[in-house]
N, C-alpha and C positions, 0 to 999 in steps of 0.2 A: 669937607673939603670941597671947593667947587671945581667946575669943571676947567676953569681958568688956571687954576692953580695946579691941576693934574696934567694939563697940556704944558705947563711951564717945567714942570718936574721932568715929563716926558723928553721935552725939547732938551733940556740940560743934559738929561742921562744919554741921549743919543748923540748929542755934541762930544761928551767925554769918552764914549766908547770909540767914535770915530777919530778923536785925537790921538789915540793908542795905535791906530793902524799906520805900518811901516810902508816904506816906498814899494817893497815886494809884494805887498798885500797881506803879509803876516802880521800879527798883532803882539806887542810888547806893553806890559802893564806899566813899566817904569820908562816908557820912552819919552825922550826929551827933545828938544830942537837939535842938539848934537850927539844923542846917543839913540841907535836903534839896533835892538837884539830880539828879532822876531823869534817865537817859539811856538809849537803846537799847542802847548796847554793854555796859554793865553788866548791863542786864536780861537781854540775851542769854545772857552768861556766867552769870548766876545760874540763868535755866530750864534751861540746859545743865547745870550742876551738879546740879540737883534731879532732873532725869531721868536722870544717870548714876548717882546714888545710889539711884534706884527710889523717890524720895520725891514726895508729892503737892506740887504746886506752891502756896503759900500765896496766898489770894485771887486765885484763878485768872482770875474773872471781871474783877476790877480790873487786872490785868496786861493782860488783852486790850484793855480800853477804852483803857488807857494807850497802848499799841503803836498802836492804831487811830487815835487823836487824833494820835499823833506823825506817822504819815502823812498826816493831814488837813493838819497844819501844814506839812509838807514840801511840798505841792502848790504853795503859793505861790512854791516855789524853782524850778518847771519850767514853763515858758510853753506853751501850748497848741501842737499842731504846725500848720505851715502848707506848703503846697507848695513853698516856697523854703527851708524851714529845714533845716539840716544836722543829721547826726546828733549825739547826746549822747556825748560821750565823755571827760569830764573826770573827775578822782578823786573829786571832791565827790559827783558823782552815785552812783556806786557804793557809796562808803563809808557814805553816810547812808542808802542805801536797803537795803544788804545786811542789816544789823542787825535791823530790826523786820520785814522781810519774813521772813527766814530763821528768826526766833523764832516767828513766827506759823506758818510751816510747820511747825517742829517741834512745835507745839501742836495741829496739824492744823485751824487755822482761819485758813489763808490765803484771801483771796478779792481777786481783781484786777479792779476795775471797768475800764471803758472807757478811763479817763484812765491809769491805771496800766498798762494793756496798751500803750497808745499810747506811752507814756514808755519801757518796757522794749524796744519794738520798735525806737524810735529809739537806744537804747544801743548804742555802737560799741565793741568791745574792741580797742585799740591795744597792740599788742605794743612793749615797751621796745626801743630800739636797742642796749643793751648791759647786760649784768649785772656787776656788781662783786663782788669777792671778800669784802668787808667787810660784805656785805648780810645774811649769816645767813638766807638763805631769804626775804627781805622780799619780792623780785619774786614769787616762786612763790605766796607767801601772798597778796599783793595781787591776783594773776591769778586764784586760786581764788576768792576774793571775788566778782570780776567775772563769772566763769564761772557760778557759782551763781545770782547776780542775774539774769543774762541768760537763764538755762535756764527761769526761772519763765514767761517768754514763748514758750517752745518751742525749736526747733533753734537753734544756733550758727552762723552763715553761714561762719566761719573755722575751723570744727571742726579740721579737719586742720592748718592753719597753726599753730594752738596747739600740737597735739601735737608737731609738728616741732620747735616752738620748745623745747619742754620736752626733748625727746630730744637736741635739739643739745647742751643743758647736761650730758649723761651724760660721764662722765670716769672710766676704769678701773672702771666698775662703780657708783659713787656719782655723785652731782650735785652741780654746784657748779663755780666757777672752780677752787678747791681742794676736790676732794670732801670732804663732811663730812655728818654724820648730819641735821643741821637742814635744809640744801638738800635732802637726799635724801628727807627724811620729806615736806616740800611739795611736791616734784615727784611723788612716787607719789602722793600724795592728790589732785593735781591730774589727773594721768593716768587715775585712777581714777573721777573726777568725768567725765572725757571719755570713759567707756566703753572705755578702752584695755585690751586684754588683758595682764594682769598676769603672768599664767602663764609668759609668754615672757622674764621678766626675770631670768633665773638669775644674770647676773653682778651685778645690783644686790643679789639675795638673798645672794650669797657675801660682798660689800663690807659688808653689815650684818653678818653673822655674824664676820667677821674683825674689824671695826672695834669690835663688842661685845666681843670676845674680847682684844683689845689693851687696851681701856679697864678691863676687870676686872683684867687683869694689872697695870696702872699703879697703880690705886687701891687694890688689895688689900694691906692691912697686913702688912709684913715679918714672919715668925714670930721669936718670942722663944724664949728658953729653956725656958718653961713650956708652948710649943706643939710642941717637938721631942722 
């Protein structure tokens, strides 16, 4: 592929991403001329894409304002802590906090006031009792979001327990009930987030290399008479 073709693809990608930005700075993947429903999830992926492409985030100030307002609105969902209140561990808390927090963090503008520090300190990561073969890494992906969110408040109390949980999913070098690349990717990403030493995972490295080679052999088109 020529540089001209690459530049054309990059230009169209940036145009597409920019077209999904709403008036208030947030992004909406299904935005149209008559419909704007910005949300932190789409905004997270848009910001991440601009950064991966090395492009300037359009209307940066409006993006920041949108994310901060989203967090202000979320405060209504979290009651103030009391001496008798239990920790927060439901999926809603982690899912709705991860995207605005992590996007602001990627933009270098995350600030946690006393309210959010209290909420994050009360967030509790509960590990699933079982992982199912048809989840395709969903358990690890959700757990990664929880870990990243919790880390904004400092150390994770059950740090080693989470590492042990992930390592128990390892099977023949790969990860998952039936080892596959998706489960392996999310498991390794989570271990990295937990500062686990990945250099000792030789069997996982071999699993990825062998799986990649097998996939290439399966998908490689059979040679025809013109190729031989």
